[in-house]
PyMOL commands that place a pseudoatom at each C-alpha (Angstrom):
pseudoatom trace, name=CA, resn=MET, resi=1, chain=A, elem=C, hetatm=0, pos=[20.568, -15.841, -99.499]
pseudoatom trace, name=CA, resn=ASN, resi=2, chain=A, elem=C, hetatm=0, pos=[20.921, -12.104, -98.874]
pseudoatom trace, name=CA, resn=ILE, resi=3, chain=A, elem=C, hetatm=0, pos=[18.362, -12.238, -96.035]
pseudoatom trace, name=CA, resn=ILE, resi=4, chain=A, elem=C, hetatm=0, pos=[20.350, -15.024, -94.362]
pseudoatom trace, name=CA, resn=LEU, resi=5, chain=A, elem=C, hetatm=0, pos=[23.532, -12.921, -94.346]
pseudoatom trace, name=CA, resn=ASN, resi=6, chain=A, elem=C, hetatm=0, pos=[21.574, -9.890, -93.124]
pseudoatom trace, name=CA, resn=LEU, resi=7, chain=A, elem=C, hetatm=0, pos=[20.089, -11.966, -90.296]
pseudoatom trace, name=CA, resn=PHE, resi=8, chain=A, elem=C, hetatm=0, pos=[23.517, -13.239, -89.270]
pseudoatom trace, name=CA, resn=PHE, resi=9, chain=A, elem=C, hetatm=0, pos=[25.224, -9.839, -89.268]
pseudoatom trace, name=CA, resn=SER, resi=10, chain=A, elem=C, hetatm=0, pos=[22.279, -8.072, -87.616]
pseudoatom trace, name=CA, resn=PHE, resi=11, chain=A, elem=C, hetatm=0, pos=[22.079, -10.582, -84.776]
pseudoatom trace, name=CA, resn=PHE, resi=12, chain=A, elem=C, hetatm=0, pos=[25.875, -10.792, -84.491]
pseudoatom trace, name=CA, resn=LYS, resi=13, chain=A, elem=C, hetatm=0, pos=[25.922, -7.009, -83.972]
pseudoatom trace, name=CA, resn=ILE, resi=14, chain=A, elem=C, hetatm=0, pos=[23.155, -7.320, -81.364]
pseudoatom trace, name=CA, resn=GLY, resi=15, chain=A, elem=C, hetatm=0, pos=[25.006, -10.132, -79.614]
pseudoatom trace, name=CA, resn=LEU, resi=16, chain=A, elem=C, hetatm=0, pos=[28.206, -8.102, -79.637]
pseudoatom trace, name=CA, resn=PHE, resi=17, chain=A, elem=C, hetatm=0, pos=[26.709, -4.956, -78.095]
pseudoatom trace, name=CA, resn=GLY, resi=18, chain=A, elem=C, hetatm=0, pos=[23.812, -6.414, -76.087]
pseudoatom trace, name=CA, resn=PHE, resi=19, chain=A, elem=C, hetatm=0, pos=[25.354, -6.519, -72.620]
pseudoatom trace, name=CA, resn=GLY, resi=20, chain=A, elem=C, hetatm=0, pos=[23.066, -7.338, -69.726]
pseudoatom trace, name=CA, resn=GLY, resi=21, chain=A, elem=C, hetatm=0, pos=[21.323, -10.474, -70.900]
pseudoatom trace, name=CA, resn=GLY, resi=22, chain=A, elem=C, hetatm=0, pos=[18.167, -11.217, -72.803]
pseudoatom trace, name=CA, resn=TYR, resi=23, chain=A, elem=C, hetatm=0, pos=[15.899, -8.427, -71.674]
pseudoatom trace, name=CA, resn=ALA, resi=24, chain=A, elem=C, hetatm=0, pos=[18.594, -5.815, -72.186]
pseudoatom trace, name=CA, resn=MET, resi=25, chain=A, elem=C, hetatm=0, pos=[18.934, -7.017, -75.796]
pseudoatom trace, name=CA, resn=LEU, resi=26, chain=A, elem=C, hetatm=0, pos=[15.250, -6.657, -76.601]
pseudoatom trace, name=CA, resn=SER, resi=27, chain=A, elem=C, hetatm=0, pos=[15.427, -2.957, -77.432]
pseudoatom trace, name=CA, resn=LEU, resi=28, chain=A, elem=C, hetatm=0, pos=[18.401, -3.608, -79.721]
pseudoatom trace, name=CA, resn=ILE, resi=29, chain=A, elem=C, hetatm=0, pos=[16.565, -6.470, -81.414]
pseudoatom trace, name=CA, resn=GLN, resi=30, chain=A, elem=C, hetatm=0, pos=[13.403, -4.411, -81.782]
pseudoatom trace, name=CA, resn=ASN, resi=31, chain=A, elem=C, hetatm=0, pos=[15.284, -1.514, -83.356]
pseudoatom trace, name=CA, resn=GLU, resi=32, chain=A, elem=C, hetatm=0, pos=[17.088, -3.778, -85.815]
pseudoatom trace, name=CA, resn=VAL, resi=33, chain=A, elem=C, hetatm=0, pos=[14.030, -5.818, -86.772]
pseudoatom trace, name=CA, resn=VAL, resi=34, chain=A, elem=C, hetatm=0, pos=[11.675, -2.864, -87.211]
pseudoatom trace, name=CA, resn=SER, resi=35, chain=A, elem=C, hetatm=0, pos=[14.197, -0.589, -88.953]
pseudoatom trace, name=CA, resn=SER, resi=36, chain=A, elem=C, hetatm=0, pos=[15.084, -3.417, -91.365]
pseudoatom trace, name=CA, resn=GLY, resi=37, chain=A, elem=C, hetatm=0, pos=[11.403, -3.738, -92.241]
pseudoatom trace, name=CA, resn=TRP, resi=38, chain=A, elem=C, hetatm=0, pos=[11.289, -7.382, -91.241]
pseudoatom trace, name=CA, resn=MET, resi=39, chain=A, elem=C, hetatm=0, pos=[8.249, -6.766, -89.026]
pseudoatom trace, name=CA, resn=THR, resi=40, chain=A, elem=C, hetatm=0, pos=[6.187, -4.055, -87.351]
pseudoatom trace, name=CA, resn=ASN, resi=41, chain=A, elem=C, hetatm=0, pos=[6.340, -3.087, -83.663]
pseudoatom trace, name=CA, resn=HIS, resi=42, chain=A, elem=C, hetatm=0, pos=[3.121, -4.995, -82.996]
pseudoatom trace, name=CA, resn=GLU, resi=43, chain=A, elem=C, hetatm=0, pos=[4.415, -8.114, -84.721]
pseudoatom trace, name=CA, resn=PHE, resi=44, chain=A, elem=C, hetatm=0, pos=[7.627, -7.833, -82.700]
pseudoatom trace, name=CA, resn=ILE, resi=45, chain=A, elem=C, hetatm=0, pos=[5.692, -7.594, -79.428]
pseudoatom trace, name=CA, resn=ASP, resi=46, chain=A, elem=C, hetatm=0, pos=[3.852, -10.792, -80.398]
pseudoatom trace, name=CA, resn=ILE, resi=47, chain=A, elem=C, hetatm=0, pos=[7.217, -12.468, -81.009]
pseudoatom trace, name=CA, resn=ILE, resi=48, chain=A, elem=C, hetatm=0, pos=[8.398, -11.358, -77.541]
pseudoatom trace, name=CA, resn=ALA, resi=49, chain=A, elem=C, hetatm=0, pos=[5.268, -12.790, -75.945]
pseudoatom trace, name=CA, resn=ILE, resi=50, chain=A, elem=C, hetatm=0, pos=[5.915, -16.141, -77.627]
pseudoatom trace, name=CA, resn=ALA, resi=51, chain=A, elem=C, hetatm=0, pos=[9.626, -15.980, -76.722]
pseudoatom trace, name=CA, resn=GLN, resi=52, chain=A, elem=C, hetatm=0, pos=[8.793, -15.361, -73.058]
pseudoatom trace, name=CA, resn=ILE, resi=53, chain=A, elem=C, hetatm=0, pos=[6.528, -18.385, -72.726]
pseudoatom trace, name=CA, resn=THR, resi=54, chain=A, elem=C, hetatm=0, pos=[9.006, -20.648, -74.526]
pseudoatom trace, name=CA, resn=PRO, resi=55, chain=A, elem=C, hetatm=0, pos=[11.721, -22.255, -72.381]
pseudoatom trace, name=CA, resn=GLY, resi=56, chain=A, elem=C, hetatm=0, pos=[15.125, -20.659, -72.782]
pseudoatom trace, name=CA, resn=PRO, resi=57, chain=A, elem=C, hetatm=0, pos=[16.663, -17.203, -72.827]
pseudoatom trace, name=CA, resn=VAL, resi=58, chain=A, elem=C, hetatm=0, pos=[14.256, -14.598, -74.178]
pseudoatom trace, name=CA, resn=SER, resi=59, chain=A, elem=C, hetatm=0, pos=[16.823, -13.029, -76.507]
pseudoatom trace, name=CA, resn=VAL, resi=60, chain=A, elem=C, hetatm=0, pos=[17.775, -16.369, -78.055]
pseudoatom trace, name=CA, resn=ASN, resi=61, chain=A, elem=C, hetatm=0, pos=[14.124, -17.335, -78.453]
pseudoatom trace, name=CA, resn=THR, resi=62, chain=A, elem=C, hetatm=0, pos=[13.366, -13.943, -80.010]
pseudoatom trace, name=CA, resn=ALA, resi=63, chain=A, elem=C, hetatm=0, pos=[16.268, -14.283, -82.453]
pseudoatom trace, name=CA, resn=THR, resi=64, chain=A, elem=C, hetatm=0, pos=[15.090, -17.769, -83.385]
pseudoatom trace, name=CA, resn=PHE, resi=65, chain=A, elem=C, hetatm=0, pos=[11.491, -16.671, -83.970]
pseudoatom trace, name=CA, resn=VAL, resi=66, chain=A, elem=C, hetatm=0, pos=[12.516, -13.557, -85.929]
pseudoatom trace, name=CA, resn=GLY, resi=67, chain=A, elem=C, hetatm=0, pos=[14.908, -15.660, -88.010]
pseudoatom trace, name=CA, resn=TYR, resi=68, chain=A, elem=C, hetatm=0, pos=[12.218, -18.232, -88.698]
pseudoatom trace, name=CA, resn=ARG, resi=69, chain=A, elem=C, hetatm=0, pos=[9.642, -15.621, -89.655]
pseudoatom trace, name=CA, resn=THR, resi=70, chain=A, elem=C, hetatm=0, pos=[12.143, -13.848, -91.891]
pseudoatom trace, name=CA, resn=GLY, resi=71, chain=A, elem=C, hetatm=0, pos=[14.157, -16.731, -93.367]
pseudoatom trace, name=CA, resn=SER, resi=72, chain=A, elem=C, hetatm=0, pos=[12.420, -20.015, -92.463]
pseudoatom trace, name=CA, resn=TYR, resi=73, chain=A, elem=C, hetatm=0, pos=[14.378, -22.783, -90.702]
pseudoatom trace, name=CA, resn=LEU, resi=74, chain=A, elem=C, hetatm=0, pos=[17.767, -21.667, -92.018]
pseudoatom trace, name=CA, resn=GLY, resi=75, chain=A, elem=C, hetatm=0, pos=[17.007, -18.106, -90.916]
pseudoatom trace, name=CA, resn=ALA, resi=76, chain=A, elem=C, hetatm=0, pos=[16.155, -19.357, -87.417]
pseudoatom trace, name=CA, resn=VAL, resi=77, chain=A, elem=C, hetatm=0, pos=[19.448, -21.230, -87.123]
pseudoatom trace, name=CA, resn=ILE, resi=78, chain=A, elem=C, hetatm=0, pos=[21.550, -18.404, -88.581]
pseudoatom trace, name=CA, resn=ALA, resi=79, chain=A, elem=C, hetatm=0, pos=[19.931, -15.661, -86.448]
pseudoatom trace, name=CA, resn=THR, resi=80, chain=A, elem=C, hetatm=0, pos=[20.457, -17.762, -83.316]
pseudoatom trace, name=CA, resn=ILE, resi=81, chain=A, elem=C, hetatm=0, pos=[24.089, -18.497, -84.153]
pseudoatom trace, name=CA, resn=GLY, resi=82, chain=A, elem=C, hetatm=0, pos=[24.653, -14.830, -84.980]
pseudoatom trace, name=CA, resn=LEU, resi=83, chain=A, elem=C, hetatm=0, pos=[23.255, -13.790, -81.606]
pseudoatom trace, name=CA, resn=ILE, resi=84, chain=A, elem=C, hetatm=0, pos=[25.192, -16.251, -79.443]
pseudoatom trace, name=CA, resn=ALA, resi=85, chain=A, elem=C, hetatm=0, pos=[28.556, -16.235, -81.284]
pseudoatom trace, name=CA, resn=PRO, resi=86, chain=A, elem=C, hetatm=0, pos=[29.798, -12.895, -79.861]
pseudoatom trace, name=CA, resn=SER, resi=87, chain=A, elem=C, hetatm=0, pos=[28.755, -13.884, -76.335]
pseudoatom trace, name=CA, resn=PHE, resi=88, chain=A, elem=C, hetatm=0, pos=[30.593, -17.165, -76.638]
pseudoatom trace, name=CA, resn=ILE, resi=89, chain=A, elem=C, hetatm=0, pos=[33.742, -15.435, -77.887]
pseudoatom trace, name=CA, resn=LEU, resi=90, chain=A, elem=C, hetatm=0, pos=[33.563, -12.669, -75.245]
pseudoatom trace, name=CA, resn=VAL, resi=91, chain=A, elem=C, hetatm=0, pos=[32.938, -15.132, -72.412]
pseudoatom trace, name=CA, resn=MET, resi=92, chain=A, elem=C, hetatm=0, pos=[35.995, -17.127, -73.432]
pseudoatom trace, name=CA, resn=ILE, resi=93, chain=A, elem=C, hetatm=0, pos=[38.125, -13.955, -73.487]
pseudoatom trace, name=CA, resn=LEU, resi=94, chain=A, elem=C, hetatm=0, pos=[36.722, -12.678, -70.170]
pseudoatom trace, name=CA, resn=ALA, resi=95, chain=A, elem=C, hetatm=0, pos=[37.159, -16.077, -68.525]
pseudoatom trace, name=CA, resn=TYR, resi=96, chain=A, elem=C, hetatm=0, pos=[40.783, -16.044, -69.565]
pseudoatom trace, name=CA, resn=LEU, resi=97, chain=A, elem=C, hetatm=0, pos=[41.278, -12.465, -68.312]
pseudoatom trace, name=CA, resn=ILE, resi=98, chain=A, elem=C, hetatm=0, pos=[39.567, -13.115, -65.003]
pseudoatom trace, name=CA, resn=ARG, resi=99, chain=A, elem=C, hetatm=0, pos=[41.489, -16.332, -64.458]
pseudoatom trace, name=CA, resn=THR, resi=100, chain=A, elem=C, hetatm=0, pos=[44.860, -14.833, -65.317]
pseudoatom trace, name=CA, resn=ARG, resi=101, chain=A, elem=C, hetatm=0, pos=[44.372, -11.261, -64.093]
pseudoatom trace, name=CA, resn=THR, resi=102, chain=A, elem=C, hetatm=0, pos=[42.080, -11.502, -61.090]
pseudoatom trace, name=CA, resn=ASN, resi=103, chain=A, elem=C, hetatm=0, pos=[43.787, -8.673, -59.214]
pseudoatom trace, name=CA, resn=SER, resi=104, chain=A, elem=C, hetatm=0, pos=[44.157, -6.433, -62.260]
pseudoatom trace, name=CA, resn=LEU, resi=105, chain=A, elem=C, hetatm=0, pos=[42.863, -2.881, -61.926]
pseudoatom trace, name=CA, resn=PHE, resi=106, chain=A, elem=C, hetatm=0, pos=[41.704, -2.985, -65.583]
pseudoatom trace, name=CA, resn=THR, resi=107, chain=A, elem=C, hetatm=0, pos=[39.648, -6.160, -65.068]
pseudoatom trace, name=CA, resn=ASN, resi=108, chain=A, elem=C, hetatm=0, pos=[37.986, -4.781, -61.931]
pseudoatom trace, name=CA, resn=MET, resi=109, chain=A, elem=C, hetatm=0, pos=[37.242, -1.418, -63.606]
pseudoatom trace, name=CA, resn=LEU, resi=110, chain=A, elem=C, hetatm=0, pos=[35.789, -3.150, -66.661]
pseudoatom trace, name=CA, resn=LEU, resi=111, chain=A, elem=C, hetatm=0, pos=[33.442, -5.311, -64.614]
pseudoatom trace, name=CA, resn=ASN, resi=112, chain=A, elem=C, hetatm=0, pos=[32.360, -2.458, -62.317]
pseudoatom trace, name=CA, resn=ASN, resi=113, chain=A, elem=C, hetatm=0, pos=[31.706, -0.030, -65.171]
pseudoatom trace, name=CA, resn=LEU, resi=114, chain=A, elem=C, hetatm=0, pos=[29.529, -2.469, -67.102]
pseudoatom trace, name=CA, resn=LYS, resi=115, chain=A, elem=C, hetatm=0, pos=[26.930, -2.631, -64.298]
pseudoatom trace, name=CA, resn=PRO, resi=116, chain=A, elem=C, hetatm=0, pos=[25.307, 0.808, -64.895]
pseudoatom trace, name=CA, resn=VAL, resi=117, chain=A, elem=C, hetatm=0, pos=[25.218, 0.161, -68.648]
pseudoatom trace, name=CA, resn=ILE, resi=118, chain=A, elem=C, hetatm=0, pos=[23.382, -3.105, -68.080]
pseudoatom trace, name=CA, resn=VAL, resi=119, chain=A, elem=C, hetatm=0, pos=[20.798, -1.398, -65.853]
pseudoatom trace, name=CA, resn=ALA, resi=120, chain=A, elem=C, hetatm=0, pos=[20.240, 1.297, -68.501]
pseudoatom trace, name=CA, resn=LEU, resi=121, chain=A, elem=C, hetatm=0, pos=[19.788, -1.292, -71.280]
pseudoatom trace, name=CA, resn=ILE, resi=122, chain=A, elem=C, hetatm=0, pos=[17.206, -3.222, -69.254]
pseudoatom trace, name=CA, resn=ALA, resi=123, chain=A, elem=C, hetatm=0, pos=[15.343, -0.004, -68.384]
pseudoatom trace, name=CA, resn=GLY, resi=124, chain=A, elem=C, hetatm=0, pos=[15.407, 1.054, -72.040]
pseudoatom trace, name=CA, resn=ALA, resi=125, chain=A, elem=C, hetatm=0, pos=[13.938, -2.278, -73.121]
pseudoatom trace, name=CA, resn=ALA, resi=126, chain=A, elem=C, hetatm=0, pos=[11.202, -2.003, -70.484]
pseudoatom trace, name=CA, resn=ILE, resi=127, chain=A, elem=C, hetatm=0, pos=[10.259, 1.515, -71.560]
pseudoatom trace, name=CA, resn=THR, resi=128, chain=A, elem=C, hetatm=0, pos=[10.270, 0.630, -75.265]
pseudoatom trace, name=CA, resn=ILE, resi=129, chain=A, elem=C, hetatm=0, pos=[8.179, -2.500, -74.829]
pseudoatom trace, name=CA, resn=SER, resi=130, chain=A, elem=C, hetatm=0, pos=[5.739, -0.913, -72.378]
pseudoatom trace, name=CA, resn=GLY, resi=131, chain=A, elem=C, hetatm=0, pos=[4.911, 1.834, -74.866]
pseudoatom trace, name=CA, resn=VAL, resi=132, chain=A, elem=C, hetatm=0, pos=[3.561, -0.733, -77.317]
pseudoatom trace, name=CA, resn=SER, resi=133, chain=A, elem=C, hetatm=0, pos=[2.304, -3.380, -74.873]
pseudoatom trace, name=CA, resn=VAL, resi=134, chain=A, elem=C, hetatm=0, pos=[0.394, -1.307, -72.325]
pseudoatom trace, name=CA, resn=VAL, resi=135, chain=A, elem=C, hetatm=0, pos=[-2.337, 0.194, -74.502]
pseudoatom trace, name=CA, resn=ASP, resi=136, chain=A, elem=C, hetatm=0, pos=[-5.349, 0.361, -72.203]
pseudoatom trace, name=CA, resn=ILE, resi=137, chain=A, elem=C, hetatm=0, pos=[-6.422, 0.627, -68.548]
pseudoatom trace, name=CA, resn=PRO, resi=138, chain=A, elem=C, hetatm=0, pos=[-6.614, -3.135, -67.787]
pseudoatom trace, name=CA, resn=GLY, resi=139, chain=A, elem=C, hetatm=0, pos=[-3.152, -3.642, -69.290]
pseudoatom trace, name=CA, resn=PHE, resi=140, chain=A, elem=C, hetatm=0, pos=[-1.810, -0.727, -67.240]
pseudoatom trace, name=CA, resn=ILE, resi=141, chain=A, elem=C, hetatm=0, pos=[-3.339, -2.153, -64.044]
pseudoatom trace, name=CA, resn=ILE, resi=142, chain=A, elem=C, hetatm=0, pos=[-1.811, -5.580, -64.712]
pseudoatom trace, name=CA, resn=ALA, resi=143, chain=A, elem=C, hetatm=0, pos=[1.608, -4.079, -65.530]
pseudoatom trace, name=CA, resn=VAL, resi=144, chain=A, elem=C, hetatm=0, pos=[1.713, -1.862, -62.422]
pseudoatom trace, name=CA, resn=ALA, resi=145, chain=A, elem=C, hetatm=0, pos=[0.415, -4.597, -60.105]
pseudoatom trace, name=CA, resn=THR, resi=146, chain=A, elem=C, hetatm=0, pos=[2.937, -7.097, -61.461]
pseudoatom trace, name=CA, resn=PHE, resi=147, chain=A, elem=C, hetatm=0, pos=[5.783, -4.594, -61.096]
pseudoatom trace, name=CA, resn=ILE, resi=148, chain=A, elem=C, hetatm=0, pos=[4.833, -3.794, -57.502]
pseudoatom trace, name=CA, resn=LEU, resi=149, chain=A, elem=C, hetatm=0, pos=[4.483, -7.462, -56.579]
pseudoatom trace, name=CA, resn=LEU, resi=150, chain=A, elem=C, hetatm=0, pos=[7.823, -8.294, -58.185]
pseudoatom trace, name=CA, resn=TRP, resi=151, chain=A, elem=C, hetatm=0, pos=[9.524, -5.369, -56.469]
pseudoatom trace, name=CA, resn=LYS, resi=152, chain=A, elem=C, hetatm=0, pos=[7.987, -5.739, -52.985]
pseudoatom trace, name=CA, resn=THR, resi=153, chain=A, elem=C, hetatm=0, pos=[7.654, -9.520, -52.624]
pseudoatom trace, name=CA, resn=LYS, resi=154, chain=A, elem=C, hetatm=0, pos=[9.688, -12.609, -53.271]
pseudoatom trace, name=CA, resn=LEU, resi=155, chain=A, elem=C, hetatm=0, pos=[7.065, -14.122, -55.576]
pseudoatom trace, name=CA, resn=HIS, resi=156, chain=A, elem=C, hetatm=0, pos=[8.494, -16.218, -58.376]
pseudoatom trace, name=CA, resn=PRO, resi=157, chain=A, elem=C, hetatm=0, pos=[8.280, -14.541, -61.809]
pseudoatom trace, name=CA, resn=ILE, resi=158, chain=A, elem=C, hetatm=0, pos=[6.538, -17.594, -63.300]
pseudoatom trace, name=CA, resn=LEU, resi=159, chain=A, elem=C, hetatm=0, pos=[3.800, -17.274, -60.688]
pseudoatom trace, name=CA, resn=LEU, resi=160, chain=A, elem=C, hetatm=0, pos=[3.419, -13.606, -61.620]
pseudoatom trace, name=CA, resn=VAL, resi=161, chain=A, elem=C, hetatm=0, pos=[3.169, -14.480, -65.341]
pseudoatom trace, name=CA, resn=VAL, resi=162, chain=A, elem=C, hetatm=0, pos=[0.427, -17.038, -64.619]
pseudoatom trace, name=CA, resn=ALA, resi=163, chain=A, elem=C, hetatm=0, pos=[-1.395, -14.640, -62.270]
pseudoatom trace, name=CA, resn=SER, resi=164, chain=A, elem=C, hetatm=0, pos=[-1.151, -11.840, -64.847]
pseudoatom trace, name=CA, resn=GLY, resi=165, chain=A, elem=C, hetatm=0, pos=[-2.594, -14.129, -67.508]
pseudoatom trace, name=CA, resn=ILE, resi=166, chain=A, elem=C, hetatm=0, pos=[-5.528, -15.001, -65.247]
pseudoatom trace, name=CA, resn=ALA, resi=167, chain=A, elem=C, hetatm=0, pos=[-6.009, -11.323, -64.370]
pseudoatom trace, name=CA, resn=GLY, resi=168, chain=A, elem=C, hetatm=0, pos=[-6.015, -10.480, -68.084]
pseudoatom trace, name=CA, resn=ILE, resi=169, chain=A, elem=C, hetatm=0, pos=[-8.672, -13.102, -68.776]
pseudoatom trace, name=CA, resn=LEU, resi=170, chain=A, elem=C, hetatm=0, pos=[-10.820, -11.741, -65.946]
pseudoatom trace, name=CA, resn=LEU, resi=171, chain=A, elem=C, hetatm=0, pos=[-10.331, -8.039, -66.767]
pseudoatom trace, name=CA, resn=TYR, resi=172, chain=A, elem=C, hetatm=0, pos=[-10.891, -8.423, -70.488]
pseudoatom trace, name=CA, resn=SER, resi=173, chain=A, elem=C, hetatm=0, pos=[-13.899, -10.698, -70.081]
pseudoatom trace, name=CA, resn=PHE, resi=174, chain=A, elem=C, hetatm=0, pos=[-16.023, -7.988, -68.477]
for i in range(1, 174): cmd.bond("trace and resi %d" % i, "trace and resi %d" % (i + 1))
show_as sticks, trace
zoom trace
């Protein structure tokens, strides 16, 4: 039962401080999961890969998979609830503030000052994950090509995931 409480409080903390959406939370999740000894960096990267190909938000999927691996079905449910509970509470509070204080200087400052933090969290997650995921030349080529295509074109991310998978099959087959 101790692991279940640890999962809840760990993912609640991540949900509380993980502004910026799923990808911004990944570095927080990775730090918590690895430092708790629940899994290694390589195991965590595998969990992220599975979470990305599963429908739904990547952070919620990651919490569910980590919870399942750590505490079976109950762990999956508890980790997921822990992750989404703070967001639910904060969204209700922010919705109330925005609805009742639309022209408030505090509300506008809060929303404007969160933007750079969100960008930094997403960049941090990308740097952390790339250090473990991009381990050879073909992986580097795929990562850089995908980044450039995503940045310079309007290609859909799903198309880029499929194309990267095909490129990986071709590059690693030879």
